[in-house]
C-alpha positions in Angstrom: 65.2 -98.4 72.9 64.0 -101.5 71.3 60.4 -102.5 71.6 59.6 -106.2 71.6 56.3 -108.0 71.8 55.7 -111.8 71.6 53.1 -114.5 72.1 53.8 -118.3 72.2 51.1 -120.7 70.9 52.1 -124.2 71.0 55.1 -124.6 68.7 54.8 -121.3 67.1 56.2 -118.0 68.4 54.9 -114.7 67.0 57.3 -111.7 67.8 57.1 -108.1 66.9 60.5 -106.2 66.9 60.3 -102.5 66.6 57.0 -103.1 64.8 58.2 -105.6 62.4 56.3 -108.9 62.7 58.4 -112.2 62.7 56.8 -115.8 62.8 58.7 -118.8 63.9 57.2 -122.2 63.5 59.6 -124.3 65.6 60.3 -127.9 65.3 59.3 -128.9 68.9 57.9 -127.2 71.9 61.4 -127.2 73.7 62.8 -125.0 70.8 59.7 -122.8 71.0 60.2 -122.4 74.9 63.9 -121.5 74.3 63.1 -118.9 71.7 60.3 -117.4 74.0 62.9 -117.4 77.0 65.1 -115.0 74.8 62.1 -112.9 74.2 61.3 -112.6 77.9 65.1 -111.7 78.6 64.9 -109.0 75.9 61.8 -107.6 77.4 63.7 -107.2 80.7 66.8 -105.7 79.0 66.1 -104.7 75.3 69.7 -104.1 74.4 70.9 -104.7 70.8 72.8 -107.7 72.0 69.6 -109.4 73.3 67.7 -108.4 70.2 70.5 -110.0 68.0 70.1 -113.3 70.0 66.4 -113.3 68.9 67.1 -112.5 65.3 69.7 -115.3 65.1 67.2 -117.8 66.5 64.7 -116.8 63.9 66.8 -117.9 61.1 67.8 -121.7 61.1 71.4 -121.1 60.0 71.9 -118.3 62.4 70.2 -120.4 65.2 72.7 -123.2 64.6 75.4 -120.6 64.8 74.0 -119.3 68.0 73.6 -122.6 69.6 77.2 -124.0 68.6 79.0 -120.9 69.4 79.6 -119.8 65.7 79.5 -116.2 64.3 76.9 -115.1 61.8 76.4 -112.3 59.6 72.7 -111.1 60.0 72.7 -109.3 56.6 73.8 -112.2 54.5 72.9 -115.2 56.8 76.3 -116.5 56.4 77.8 -118.5 59.2 81.4 -118.6 60.2 84.1 -120.4 62.7 84.7 -117.9 65.3 87.4 -115.4 64.2 87.2 -116.2 60.5 85.5 -114.9 57.3 85.0 -118.0 55.3 81.4 -119.1 55.3 80.7 -122.5 56.3 78.5 -124.4 53.7 75.1 -125.4 54.5 75.5 -129.1 54.3 78.4 -128.8 57.1 76.0 -126.6 59.1 73.2 -129.3 59.2 75.8 -131.9 60.4 77.1 -129.4 63.0 73.4 -129.0 64.1 72.7 -132.7 64.3 75.9 -133.4 66.4 75.0 -130.6 68.8 71.4 -131.8 69.2 72.7 -135.2 70.0 75.5 -134.2 72.1 78.0 -135.9 69.7 81.7 -134.7 70.0 82.2 -131.9 67.3 86.0 -132.2 67.2 86.3 -134.2 63.9 83.7 -132.0 62.2 85.3 -128.6 63.3 88.9 -129.9 62.5 87.8 -131.0 59.2 86.4 -127.5 58.4 89.5 -125.9 59.6 91.3 -128.0 57.0 88.9 -127.5 54.2 88.8 -123.9 55.0 92.6 -123.6 53.8 91.5 -125.1 50.6 92.0 -122.1 48.0 89.2 -123.5 45.7 85.8 -122.3 46.7 84.1 -124.9 44.9 85.8 -127.7 46.7 85.0 -125.8 50.2 81.3 -125.8 49.1 80.9 -129.3 47.7 83.2 -131.7 49.5 81.1 -132.4 52.6 78.0 -133.0 50.4 80.3 -135.5 48.5 81.6 -137.3 51.5 78.2 -137.6 53.2 76.9 -139.4 50.0 79.4 -142.2 50.6 81.2 -144.3 53.3 84.0 -141.9 54.3 85.2 -141.6 57.7 86.8 -138.5 59.3 89.5 -138.8 61.8 89.6 -136.8 65.1 92.1 -134.5 63.4 89.9 -133.9 60.4 91.5 -136.1 57.9 89.4 -138.0 55.4 89.8 -141.9 55.1 89.9 -142.8 51.6 90.9 -145.9 49.4 93.1 -146.4 46.4 93.5 -149.7 44.4 97.0 -150.1 43.4 99.3 -152.9 41.9 102.5 -154.4 43.4 105.4 -152.8 41.6 107.5 -155.5 39.5 109.8 -156.1 42.3 110.7 -159.8 43.1 108.9 -161.2 46.1 111.3 -162.7 48.9 110.6 -165.6 50.8 109.7 -163.4 53.8 107.2 -161.5 51.5 105.6 -164.4 50.3 105.2 -166.0 53.8 104.0 -162.5 55.0 101.2 -162.3 52.3 100.2 -165.9 53.1 99.9 -165.3 56.6 98.0 -162.0 56.1 95.5 -163.6 53.8 94.7 -166.6 56.2 94.5 -164.3 59.1 91.9 -162.1 57.3 90.0 -165.3 56.0 90.0 -166.6 59.6 89.3 -163.6 61.6 87.1 -161.4 59.1 85.3 -163.9 57.0 85.0 -167.1 59.3 84.7 -165.0 62.3 86.8 -167.4 64.2 89.9 -167.0 66.5 93.2 -167.2 64.8 94.5 -168.7 68.1 92.7 -171.9 66.9 94.8 -172.4 63.8 98.4 -173.1 63.2 100.5 -172.3 60.2 102.9 -175.2 58.7 105.3 -175.7 56.0 105.1 -178.8 53.8 108.8 -179.8 53.3 108.2 -181.7 50.1 106.6 -179.0 48.2 107.8 -176.0 50.3 104.4 -174.5 50.5 102.8 -172.8 53.5 99.5 -174.2 54.8 97.2 -174.0 57.8 95.1 -176.2 59.9 93.2 -176.3 63.1 95.2 -176.4 66.3 93.2 -179.5 67.4 94.3 -181.3 64.4 97.9 -180.4 64.4 98.1 -181.5 68.0 97.7 -185.1 66.8 100.3 -184.9 64.0 103.8 -186.3 63.9 105.8 -183.7 62.0 108.6 -186.1 61.2 106.3 -188.6 59.6 104.3 -186.1 57.7 107.4 -184.3 56.6 106.0 -180.9 57.7 107.3 -178.1 59.9 104.7 -176.4 62.3 105.8 -172.7 62.2 103.4 -171.5 65.0 100.0 -170.3 66.0 98.3 -168.1 63.4 97.4 -165.4 66.0 100.9 -165.3 67.4 102.6 -165.3 64.0 100.6 -162.4 62.7 101.1 -160.3 65.7 104.9 -160.8 65.3 104.6 -159.9 61.6 103.0 -156.8 62.4 105.4 -155.7 65.1 108.6 -156.6 63.3 108.1 -155.5 59.9 110.2 -152.4 59.3 110.5 -150.0 56.4 113.3 -152.0 54.7 110.9 -154.8 54.1 108.2 -152.7 52.6 106.7 -153.6 49.4 106.4 -150.8 46.8 103.3 -150.3 44.7 102.2 -148.4 41.8 99.1 -146.8 40.2 96.8 -148.8 38.0 96.7 -146.3 35.1 100.2 -145.5 34.3 102.1 -148.0 36.4 105.0 -145.5 36.8 104.5 -144.4 40.3 106.2 -145.7 43.4 103.9 -145.9 46.4 104.8 -146.8 50.0 103.0 -147.0 53.2 103.9 -144.2 55.4 105.0 -141.9 52.7 102.8 -139.1 51.2 102.1 -139.3 47.6 102.1 -135.9 46.1 101.5 -134.1 42.9 102.1 -130.4 42.3 99.0 -128.6 42.6 99.4 -126.5 39.5 99.7 -129.6 37.5 96.1 -131.0 38.7 93.0 -130.1 37.1 90.4 -128.5 39.4 87.4 -128.4 36.9 84.5 -130.5 38.3 83.0 -130.8 34.8 85.8 -133.1 33.8 85.3 -136.5 35.1 88.9 -138.1 34.6 92.0 -135.6 34.3 95.1 -134.6 35.9 95.6 -135.5 39.6 95.7 -138.3 42.2 92.6 -140.2 42.2 91.2 -141.7 45.4 87.7 -142.4 46.6 85.1 -144.6 48.3 84.5 -148.3 48.2 82.4 -147.9 44.9 85.6 -146.3 43.3 87.5 -149.3 44.4 84.7 -151.7 43.2 84.9 -150.2 39.8 88.6 -150.2 39.5 90.0 -153.1 41.4 90.7 -156.4 39.9 92.1 -159.8 41.0 95.7 -158.4 41.1 94.7 -155.2 42.9 95.8 -154.2 46.3 93.8 -151.6 48.4 95.6 -149.0 50.1 93.8 -147.0 53.0 94.8 -143.4 53.0 94.4 -140.1 54.9 93.6 -137.2 52.9 93.9 -133.7 54.3 90.9 -131.7 52.8 93.1 -128.8 52.2 94.7 -130.9 49.3 91.5 -132.0 47.5 91.5 -130.5 44.0 88.2 -131.5 42.5 85.0 -133.4 43.1 83.8 -134.6 39.7 80.4 -133.8 38.8 79.7 -137.3 36.9 81.4 -139.7 39.2 80.8 -139.0 42.9 82.7 -142.1 44.0 86.1 -140.4 43.5 87.8 -137.2 43.6 91.2 -135.7 42.6 93.8 -134.6 45.3 97.1 -133.2 45.1 98.4 -135.4 48.3 97.4 -138.6 50.1 99.1 -140.6 52.7 98.8 -144.5 52.4 98.7 -145.9 56.1 97.1 -149.4 55.9 96.6 -152.3 53.6 93.1 -153.7 53.0 91.3 -156.5 51.4 88.1 -156.0 49.4 85.5 -158.8 49.4 81.7 -159.2 49.3 81.4 -155.4 48.8 83.3 -154.6 52.0 86.6 -153.3 52.7 88.7 -154.6 55.8 91.9 -153.4 57.0 94.4 -156.2 57.3 97.5 -154.2 58.2 97.6 -150.7 59.9 101.2 -149.8 59.7 100.9 -146.1 60.4 98.6 -143.7 62.5 97.2 -140.2 61.8 100.0 -138.8 64.2 102.4 -140.0 61.5 100.7 -137.9 58.9 100.6 -134.9 61.3 104.4 -134.8 61.2 104.1 -134.1 57.5 101.4 -131.7 57.9 103.4 -129.6 60.3 106.2 -129.1 57.8 103.8 -128.3 55.1 102.2 -125.6 57.4 105.4 -124.0 58.4 106.4 -123.9 54.8 103.1 -122.3 53.9 103.3 -119.7 56.7 106.7 -118.7 55.4 105.5 -118.1 52.0 102.6 -115.9 53.2 105.0 -113.9 55.4 107.0 -113.4 52.0 103.9 -112.1 50.2 103.2 -115.4 48.4 99.9 -117.6 48.4 100.5 -120.7 50.5 99.4 -122.9 47.5 99.7 -122.5 43.7 96.5 -122.5 41.8 95.4 -125.8 40.0 94.5 -125.7 36.4 91.1 -124.1 35.8 90.8 -123.2 39.4 89.0 -119.9 40.6 91.2 -117.2 41.8 91.9 -117.0 45.6 89.9 -113.9 46.8 90.6 -114.1 50.5 93.3 -111.8 52.1 96.6 -113.0 53.1 96.0 -112.2 56.6 92.9 -114.5 56.7 95.0 -117.3 55.2 97.8 -116.9 57.8 95.4 -117.1 60.7 93.9 -120.2 59.4 97.4 -121.8 59.1 98.6 -120.5 62.3 95.4 -121.8 64.1 95.8 -125.2 62.7 99.6 -125.3 63.7 98.7 -124.3 67.3 95.8 -127.0 67.3 98.3 -129.8 66.1 100.8 -128.9 68.9 
């Protein structure tokens, strides 16, 4: 039989459990009332379960776990997603607490952790969330990170269609994003003498005589851009390449991959083997006038390293370019979103199925990167993570 006594004074609750005194200075009166209500319940029924609820509330980390339906180890204070044994890092717990207290949806945060939990590198699991909260990263509902990559167009000749598409996209961005005007108030025309594409206001073009001016009005800017987005197919797609080696072939809608065991996981090394992606500051540092910015999804499971000395970028083993962006005035604007996260999910499903087969064959799902710490978790724990994620996607 447990013996429990307590007194609440303002936001402070003093509790004696089996003769041991605990003092909790709560953040507000409502929090203190909630703790005292748990004490009153335990006085009526001093079961081990009710005492456990009080002990969980006394510790901030375990209190968050209790409120959010997570599990905790009262001996170590570590908090876990229900059914798993990989501890949630403190930085992520703080965000979970904030979301819970403000009644924000937790789907993106929990899905992000389910993916990060699969990552074999403990250092990445512990540091990645601190990294992304320091910068302007976004998480999708499925838990992917939205990051950026500065690239060059590969040396393939531009067709007339590609030249027109680029002109149209740039003008649309200028009018819509920078000038904040309606694209429907402008028209695109071709100068027959110089064969150049140009644009002007609709009210101006309505007064023109095309034959006299030797021009061809091609149409309304808004309508032409919508047609461009809806009709471009993969055969028309431009190939891009990395800015460092200029040897890679990068396409929208196709994962860019590097074997994990060829990547360097040492966070003390700023620039090393791996695919580099990052925040807007990373793009600001590396992009030039000839660069094109790709917007990419990154699965946290494929993050290799978060460098100690450059917190604007990270090394990954895979990223999925899904959109084109323009960088101006320290701001990135998406100008063409060709693919969605559901498209990346199709690739992730194949990866999950392959990894589960490896585990059943007594192999680790992911090979270790260079300088990585050895995976210490059990095969059964890893299999449960992968199978849970697969169920969630379906």
